[in-house]
C-alpha positions in Angstrom: -21.4 8.2 8.2 -18.5 10.7 8.0 -17.1 11.2 4.5 -13.7 9.8 5.4 -14.9 6.8 7.3 -13.9 3.3 6.2 -16.4 0.6 5.7 -16.0 -3.1 6.5 -17.0 -4.9 3.3 -17.0 -8.4 2.0 -13.8 -9.1 0.1 -15.7 -9.5 -3.2 -17.4 -6.0 -2.8 -15.8 -3.0 -4.3 -15.4 -0.5 -1.5 -17.6 2.6 -1.7 -15.2 4.6 0.5 -11.6 4.8 -0.6 -9.0 6.6 1.3 -5.5 7.8 0.4 -2.6 6.9 2.6 -0.7 10.0 1.5 -3.7 12.3 2.1 -4.3 10.9 5.6 -0.6 11.0 6.3 -0.5 14.8 5.7 -3.2 15.1 8.4 -1.1 13.0 10.8 2.0 15.1 10.0 0.2 18.3 10.6 -1.2 17.1 13.9 2.3 16.1 15.0 3.7 19.4 13.9 1.0 21.3 15.8 1.4 19.4 19.0 5.2 19.6 19.0 5.1 23.3 18.0 2.7 24.0 20.9 5.1 22.2 23.3 8.0 24.2 22.0 6.1 27.5 21.9 6.9 28.2 18.3 6.3 26.7 14.8 8.8 23.9 14.2 8.1 23.9 10.5 9.1 21.3 8.0 11.9 19.9 10.2 9.2 18.6 12.5 7.3 17.0 9.5 10.5 15.4 8.3 11.1 14.0 11.8 7.6 12.5 11.8 8.4 10.8 8.5 11.6 9.4 9.8 10.1 8.2 13.1 6.6 7.2 12.2 6.0 6.7 8.4 6.8 3.0 8.3 4.6 2.1 11.3 1.8 4.4 10.1 1.9 2.7 6.7 2.1 -0.8 8.1 -1.0 -0.1 10.2 -2.9 1.1 7.1 -1.7 -2.0 5.2 -3.1 -4.3 8.0 -6.4 -2.5 7.8 -6.4 -3.0 4.0 -5.6 -6.8 4.5 -8.4 -7.1 7.0 -10.9 -5.4 4.7 -11.5 -2.7 7.2 -10.5 0.2 4.9 -9.6 0.4 1.2 -6.4 2.4 0.8 -6.0 3.4 -2.9 -2.2 3.3 -3.0 -2.2 -0.3 -1.8 -2.6 -3.5 -3.9 -6.2 -4.0 -4.8 -5.8 -7.7 -4.7 -4.7 -7.5 -1.0 -7.9 -5.8 0.1 -9.8 -8.2 2.4 -7.2 -11.0 1.9 -7.5 -12.0 5.5 -11.2 -12.5 5.1 -10.4 -15.2 2.5 -7.4 -16.9 4.1 -6.3 -18.3 7.5 -9.8 -19.0 9.0 -8.4 -21.9 11.0 -5.5 -19.8 12.3 -7.2 -16.6 13.4 -5.6 -16.4 16.8 -2.1 -16.8 15.5 -2.9 -14.4 12.6 -4.1 -11.7 15.0 -0.9 -12.1 17.0 1.3 -11.7 13.9 -0.8 -8.8 12.6 -0.4 -6.9 15.8 3.3 -7.2 15.6 3.4 -6.2 11.9 1.1 -3.3 12.6 3.5 -2.2 15.3 6.3 -2.1 12.6 7.9 -5.4 13.3 9.7 -7.2 10.5 9.5 -10.9 9.5 12.7 -11.7 11.5 11.2 -10.0 14.6 8.0 -12.1 14.2 9.9 -15.4 13.8 12.1 -14.5 16.8 8.9 -13.8 18.8 7.4 -17.2 17.7 10.6 -19.1 18.8 10.7 -17.3 22.2 7.1 -18.1 22.8 7.5 -21.8 21.7 5.2 -21.3 18.7 5.8 -23.6 15.7 7.5 -21.5 13.0 5.9 -23.5 10.2 2.4 -21.8 10.4 4.1 -18.5 11.2 6.2 -18.8 8.0 3.1 -19.7 6.0 1.3 -16.6 7.1 4.4 -14.3 6.6 4.9 -15.7 3.1 1.3 -15.1 2.2 1.4 -11.5 3.5 4.7 -10.9 1.8 5.5 -7.8 3.7 8.9 -7.3 2.1 7.3 -6.7 -1.3 4.7 -4.3 0.1 6.6 -1.1 0.6 5.5 2.3 -0.3 7.8 5.3 -0.3 6.7 8.5 1.5 6.1 11.3 -0.9 9.3 12.9 0.3 11.4 9.8 -0.4 12.8 8.5 -3.6 12.2 4.8 -4.1 15.4 2.9 -3.4 14.5 -0.5 -4.8 12.0 -2.1 -7.2 9.7 -3.0 -4.3 9.9 0.4 -2.7 6.8 1.6 -4.4 4.5 -1.3 -3.7 2.6 -1.1 -0.4 3.5 -1.6 3.3 
């Protein structure tokens, strides 16, 4: 198994492979900078990395947070207690949970998810229950270039 691969582990297991959101992010930023610089024909430098942070950081982090919740990959910057949370909860609501997680992983916020539920005639009670358990608003993590702007800004996704 590659060194940076993530393992699917039971929620009670301590993961043997731990990854860093920030370290992996640097790789993503560098890929983006390389691709965009190739298109432009010259090195776009730090401005290109800053643009990636502005346009993609939140969605990137949210996707990693969902992997962490699912127990697919342990991200060291994220809350240890959240690892594998979804393996322990919501077994009777897996279809709804997957729909909500897809939206959250795409960068949607709670209000977006609730609006989606209403537009699709889905009861908001179970949606609210899932959103409250996930508590996305307290799971924010500042990019290494950013200064935390609120007490929850350094939490997770």
